[in-house]
C-alpha positions in Angstrom: -86.4 -69.3 23.6 -83.0 -70.4 24.7 -79.8 -68.6 23.5 -76.6 -70.5 22.9 -73.3 -69.1 24.3 -72.3 -68.1 20.7 -75.5 -66.1 20.2 -75.0 -64.4 23.5 -71.4 -63.5 22.6 -72.5 -62.1 19.3 -75.2 -60.0 21.0 -72.7 -58.6 23.5 -70.3 -57.7 20.6 -73.1 -55.9 18.7 -74.1 -54.0 21.8 -70.5 -52.9 22.5 -70.0 -51.8 18.9 -73.2 -49.8 19.1 -72.1 -48.2 22.3 -68.7 -47.3 20.9 -70.2 -45.8 17.7 -72.8 -43.9 19.8 -70.0 -42.3 21.9 -68.1 -41.4 18.7 -71.1 -39.7 17.2 -72.1 -37.8 20.3 -71.0 -34.2 20.8 -68.4 -35.3 23.3 -66.5 -37.3 20.8 -62.9 -36.4 19.8 -63.6 -36.4 16.1 -66.6 -34.1 16.4 -64.5 -31.7 18.4 -61.7 -31.8 15.8 -64.2 -31.2 13.0 -65.6 -28.2 14.8 -62.1 -26.8 15.4 -61.3 -27.2 11.7 -64.6 -25.6 10.7 -63.9 -22.6 13.0 -60.4 -22.2 11.6 -61.8 -22.2 8.1 -64.3 -19.5 8.9 -61.5 -17.4 10.4 -59.4 -17.9 7.3 -62.3 -16.8 5.1 -62.9 -13.7 7.2 -59.2 -12.8 7.1 -59.1 -13.3 3.3 -62.2 -11.0 2.9 -60.7 -8.4 5.1 -57.4 -8.4 3.1 -59.3 -8.2 -0.2 -61.4 -5.3 1.0 -58.3 -3.5 2.2 -56.6 -4.1 -1.2 -59.6 -2.9 -3.1 -59.8 0.3 -1.0 -56.1 0.9 -1.6 -56.6 0.4 -5.4 -59.5 2.9 -5.3 -57.3 5.4 -3.3 -54.5 5.1 -5.8 -56.8 5.5 -8.8 -58.3 8.7 -7.2 -54.8 10.0 -6.7 -53.7 9.4 -10.3 -54.2 12.1 -12.9 -57.9 12.5 -13.9 -58.8 11.3 -17.4 -60.4 14.0 -19.6 -64.1 13.6 -20.2 -64.9 11.7 -23.4 -61.5 10.0 -23.6 -62.3 6.8 -21.9 -62.7 4.1 -24.5 -64.9 1.0 -24.2 -62.4 -1.8 -24.7 -62.6 -5.3 -23.6 -60.2 -5.6 -20.6 -60.2 -1.8 -20.0 -60.5 -1.0 -16.3 -61.4 2.3 -14.8 -60.4 4.4 -17.8 -57.4 2.2 -18.7 -56.9 0.9 -22.2 -56.2 -2.7 -22.9 -52.5 -2.3 -23.8 -52.2 -6.1 -24.6 -54.1 -5.3 -27.9 -50.8 -3.9 -29.1 -49.0 -6.6 -30.9 -45.9 -7.5 -28.8 -47.4 -6.7 -25.4 -48.4 -9.6 -23.3 -50.7 -9.6 -20.3 -47.7 -9.7 -18.0 -46.0 -6.8 -19.8 -49.3 -4.8 -19.6 -49.2 -5.2 -15.8 -45.6 -4.0 -15.8 -46.6 -1.0 -18.0 -49.5 -0.1 -15.7 -47.1 -0.3 -12.7 -44.8 2.1 -14.6 -47.7 4.5 -15.0 -48.7 3.7 -18.6 -52.4 3.1 -18.8 -53.6 4.7 -22.1 -52.8 4.2 -25.8 -51.9 7.9 -26.0 -49.2 7.5 -23.4 -47.6 4.7 -25.5 -48.0 6.7 -28.7 -46.2 9.7 -27.1 -43.1 7.7 -26.0 -39.7 9.2 -26.8 -36.5 7.3 -27.4 -35.3 7.6 -23.8 -38.7 6.3 -22.5 -38.6 3.4 -25.0 -35.1 2.4 -23.8 -36.3 2.6 -20.1 -39.3 0.4 -20.8 -37.3 -2.1 -22.8 -35.0 -2.5 -19.9 -37.9 -2.7 -17.4 -39.7 -5.3 -19.5 -36.5 -7.3 -20.3 -36.8 -6.7 -24.1 -33.9 -6.4 -26.5 -33.0 -2.7 -27.3 -35.0 -1.5 -30.3 -37.9 -3.9 -29.8 -40.5 -1.2 -29.2 -39.6 0.7 -32.4 -39.3 -2.5 -34.4 -42.8 -3.7 -33.4 -44.1 -0.1 -33.9 -45.8 0.1 -30.5 -46.3 3.9 -31.0 -48.0 3.4 -34.4 -50.2 0.7 -33.1 -51.2 2.7 -30.0 -52.0 5.7 -32.2 -54.3 3.5 -34.4 -56.0 2.0 -31.4 -56.5 5.4 -29.9 -58.3 6.5 -33.1 -60.5 3.4 -32.9 -58.7 1.5 -35.7 -57.4 -2.0 -35.6 -53.6 -2.1 -36.1 -52.6 -4.8 -38.4 -49.7 -6.1 -40.4 -51.1 -4.7 -43.7 -51.5 -1.1 -42.3 -47.9 -1.3 -40.9 -46.5 -2.5 -44.2 -48.2 0.0 -46.4 -47.5 2.9 -44.0 -51.1 3.6 -43.3 -52.2 4.0 -39.8 
């Protein structure tokens, strides 16, 4: 069988292309090295993230151990309640963001909200960016008392004066 010059040229081009692809796919290739470096950086980032998360969780546990103990039998089973905390967002007028701010201010239980005095209300309104009198108008104390007793605060109970 005799090859024409065109067939020989095509065969050489195919062999060269195979050689170049083979070198790129080998372990010595630039792209494989870059991929390995990226993979290594990713694994380091994951380890760093996990280390920071573990440190934060340990700090949270330490802060919870330092906070005042909750009396036995007072912890309520409420959706969203964490480590003896009540879900303050169940009170009408308290958003999830405001609940976080209340927790940071040291308010974790319905009883604490129910026991607020006028000065504490004013301080919380300023801290949460609420208009003065909002807490009293929305009856956070009454709602918190009802939730602490296991009742559901509602518009009807507030209008009729029943808790």
